[in-house]
C-alpha positions in Angstrom: -5.7 -69.3 48.2 -5.1 -70.7 51.7 -6.6 -69.2 54.8 -4.8 -66.5 56.6 -3.1 -67.2 59.9 -5.6 -65.1 61.8 -8.5 -67.1 60.3 -6.9 -70.4 61.1 -6.2 -69.3 64.6 -10.0 -68.2 65.1 -11.1 -71.5 63.8 -8.9 -73.3 66.2 -10.0 -71.2 69.2 -13.8 -71.7 68.5 -13.3 -75.5 68.2 -11.3 -75.4 71.5 -14.2 -73.5 73.1 -16.8 -75.9 71.8 -14.8 -79.0 72.8 -14.5 -77.5 76.4 -18.1 -76.6 76.7 -17.6 -73.0 77.0 -19.7 -72.1 73.9 -22.2 -74.0 71.8 -22.2 -73.0 68.0 -25.6 -74.0 66.3 -25.1 -72.7 62.9 -25.3 -75.1 60.2 -22.7 -73.3 58.1 -19.2 -74.6 58.8 -16.9 -71.9 60.4 -19.7 -69.4 60.2 -18.7 -67.7 63.7 -15.0 -67.8 62.7 -15.7 -66.2 59.3 -17.9 -63.4 61.0 -15.1 -62.6 63.6 -12.5 -62.8 60.8 -14.4 -60.2 58.8 -14.8 -58.0 61.8 -11.1 -58.2 62.6 -10.4 -57.4 59.0 -11.9 -53.9 59.6 -9.1 -52.9 62.1 -6.4 -55.3 61.1 -6.2 -56.5 57.5 -4.1 -59.5 57.5 -4.9 -61.5 54.3 -1.6 -63.3 54.6 -1.2 -67.2 54.3 1.0 -68.8 56.6 3.8 -69.3 54.1 3.5 -65.4 53.0 3.5 -64.4 56.7 6.7 -66.7 57.5 8.4 -65.2 54.4 7.9 -61.7 55.7 9.2 -62.7 59.1 12.4 -64.4 57.4 13.0 -61.0 55.5 12.5 -59.0 58.7 15.0 -61.4 60.3 17.5 -61.0 57.3 19.4 -58.2 59.0 20.7 -60.7 61.7 22.8 -62.4 59.1 25.6 -60.0 59.6 25.8 -58.1 56.2 24.0 -55.1 54.6 23.3 -51.7 56.0 25.3 -49.9 58.8 23.3 -49.0 61.8 22.7 -45.3 60.6 21.7 -46.3 57.2 19.6 -49.2 58.5 17.7 -46.9 60.6 17.2 -44.4 57.8 16.1 -47.0 55.3 13.9 -49.2 57.7 12.8 -46.5 59.9 13.8 -48.6 63.0 16.9 -49.4 64.7 17.9 -53.1 64.7 16.9 -53.6 68.2 13.6 -51.9 67.5 13.1 -54.2 64.5 14.0 -57.3 66.7 11.2 -56.3 69.2 8.7 -55.9 66.4 9.4 -59.2 64.8 8.9 -61.0 68.1 5.4 -59.6 68.2 4.7 -61.5 64.9 4.0 -65.1 65.7 3.6 -67.9 63.3 2.0 -71.3 64.6 4.4 -74.2 63.7 
């Protein structure tokens, strides 16, 4: 199973901080700091999705823009959000390219 998007970004951020000299990681275990931070984040925001799974969910959330499907009233009843509210929620979800 591939790493979650959150874990990949944590590893990237820690490596950037090390490269800039802002932090020094002395653990002999690769990604020990990222793993600890990731486990802590999981306690409040469980995100075990791989990048492909995350992208698939984003694509599904954006499917309503294709112009067919539920009317506005039915859409809000089924999804729980208006199309505009869903668009705003989708924009909060980011996938690195």
